[in-house]
Structure formats: C-alpha cells, structure tokens
C-alpha positions, 0 to 999 in steps of 0.5 A: 760784773767784769771786776767780779768775774776777774776776781773769781778768775784770779781766785780760781787760778790761786786755788788751782795753783795750790792744788798743783803744789799740793799734788806735787808735794804729795808725790815728792820723795820723802827723806827721813833725816837723822843726825848722829853726833858725839865723841869716839863711840859715835865716831865708832871703833868697830872694825870692818875686818871683823864683820864676818860670819853672822856680822857679814851682812853689815859689811856691804854698802846700803844704797837705800840709806845715804850718809854724810859724814865729817869730823871736826878741824881738831883732826882734819876735817875729814868728810865724805864729800857729801852724801854717799851710800851707807857702809862701814868706814866713815870714822876717823880713828886717832893717829890717822892724821899723824900717820896718813895725813892727806893720803887718808881716804874713805872708807876707812877701817872703823865704823860706828852705830850708824851702820845698823841704825840706818839699816834698821830704820830703812827696813821699818820705812820701806817706802821712804828714804833714810839719810844720816848726817854724822858729825863726831870727834873722839876725846871731846867733852860737853863741858868744853868742846861741845858747849854751844857758846864755844866759838872754837869748839865743835858745836858750831862746826857740827851745826854748820855741817848739819845745816849744809847737809839739810840744804843739800837734801832740800835742793834735790826736791825731796820732802825733808823731815828731820826726825831725830838727833842721836847723841853718844858722848860723856866719857870725857866728862867723867870728872864733873860733879854729880848733876853738872852733866845733867844741866849741860845736857839739858841746856845742850838739847834746848839750844840744839832744838832752837838752832835747828828750828825744831822745838820737838826734835826727838833726842836719843841719849846713848848711855856711856859704858860702865867702867866704874868711873862714870856713875855721875854721867850715867845717872845724869844721862838717865835723869835728862831722858826722864825730865826733858820732853821727847828725850829717850835713853838707850842703855849700854847694859850687856855691851862689851868694849875692846879696851879698858871699858871705853870703846865698844867692840864690833858686835856691840857697835852693831847692837848699839845702833840697833838699840838706838833705832828700835828705841826711836821706832817704839816711841816716835813711829807707828811702824812695826819693828822689822822683827815684829813683821 
C-alpha cells in the first residue's frame, strides 16, 4: 500500500509539474518570426531620404517589430549586431565597403521590403511580437552563390545567421514560431535556360525546409521585374509556386524601378513589402488584414 501511495504521489507531482509548464508556456510571449533573403531587391535600394509626404510614416523606427540583419562576407559582413527596432537603413549598397570600409554604420541610406512587411504583419497581430531575420547580398545567383552545397557560397552563411538569431530569441524565454521564408532573387540567373531556375528553386526550398527542420514552412517568392530578359526566371518562379506545397507567388506587376529595369524605386519597395505580407496573411492566417478592419 505504501508503494502504491508513493507511486500516486510521484504521478501527482508529474501531473502538477506538467500543468505548471503548460501554464507558463501559455503565458509566455509569442514571437512570430519571418526570414527574408535574396539579392539586391531584398537587400533593398529604396532611399530613406525619399520617405516623405505620404511615405513619411515608414521613416521612423518601429519598436514593436525587431530586425536582425546581415549581408555575407562577399562585402563585409555587415550586421545589425543582433536584434534592433525595425527601421529603414539595414541594407548595404554596392560601393559601401570600398568607400567607407569599417567606418560604415547602420542605419545606412537604403532599405528593402522588410520595412512595410514588418509593419503590415504587426498590425495584423497586435497581441503578438514580430521578428524579422534578413540576410541578403546583391549580385548573387541561385545557381552558384545560393546553391546549398556550395561551401563557399552565401547559403551556409545565411543558414548559420538564421539559426543563431532563432537561438537568441529562444534564449529570451519567448515562444518562437518560424512562420515564413520570403525570397526575392533571380535577376542574376536570367541566362539560365527555361526550366533550370525552376529545378534549382524547387531543390532550394526542399533543402531549406530540411535544414531549418520545418517541412511545412511557408515560402514566399517575389517576382523579379520584367525587363524583357527574365521571362524564363519569371515563368519558373510562378511554376514553382503552383507546384510546391505552401509556396506563394508575389507579382511585381505595376511596380517601378529606379534604373534600367532592375532595382525597385522607393515607393515600389514599400508596395512590394506590403504585397508580401498580405499574400502570407491571406493564405496562412485567419487574421483579417489591417485594411479590412
């Protein structure tokens, strides 16, 4: 009988411990995390000084959204040094290393879609916290630089940066939910034959989900701008979104560039980030969009 009581007491203690853990988990802050990666249009060539008039709302720091940023060792690496409040300026434009070197400091002069992407999600989830992990490098190709098996490429660096950022969030005691991976890349692969970018991107998504231990991770593909030379890449991006589960396509139709059809201008960077967030919300969230409230 004493043994039975001891067993019951131990069982009761285990149940009580589980209930305490469950209660703590239920009350712990939830952080919804998104990874943003790619080449120059993800790094961003929107100009902070142009955030005026109707765009001025995007110029100030957003303390309810945190960002961890890094580019690769191809030109740096420059990093935010951990998580910081989201604001324009976490981007490394070509020439920065040559002109400023170690004197370069954040925030810089340019930004990407993360500014409006984060704000749109924060408004959709007012009771949760949003964290963005951005790793980008201009002029990089999926066929070489982002190839997962290229030990000297940017993929291993991106993966290590994402893992470290997730570990940092977890160490803070928050409930960390990896909610999506946003990809804007392809301009450097325009010479690939039709169908090859499709195969590369399909394999990239599968490998990424495996390496992040997230087999159903939502993957958002941002369409490269139509300059008349990227038809194969654009078609392959759309095809992947239709054939790979939990993969969505964000059109670049109606957006404008500041150069010869490659880099989105400041208003288009804002619009692109909004489109990316709204696409994710429509497919993967039951939350109403801010504009629908």
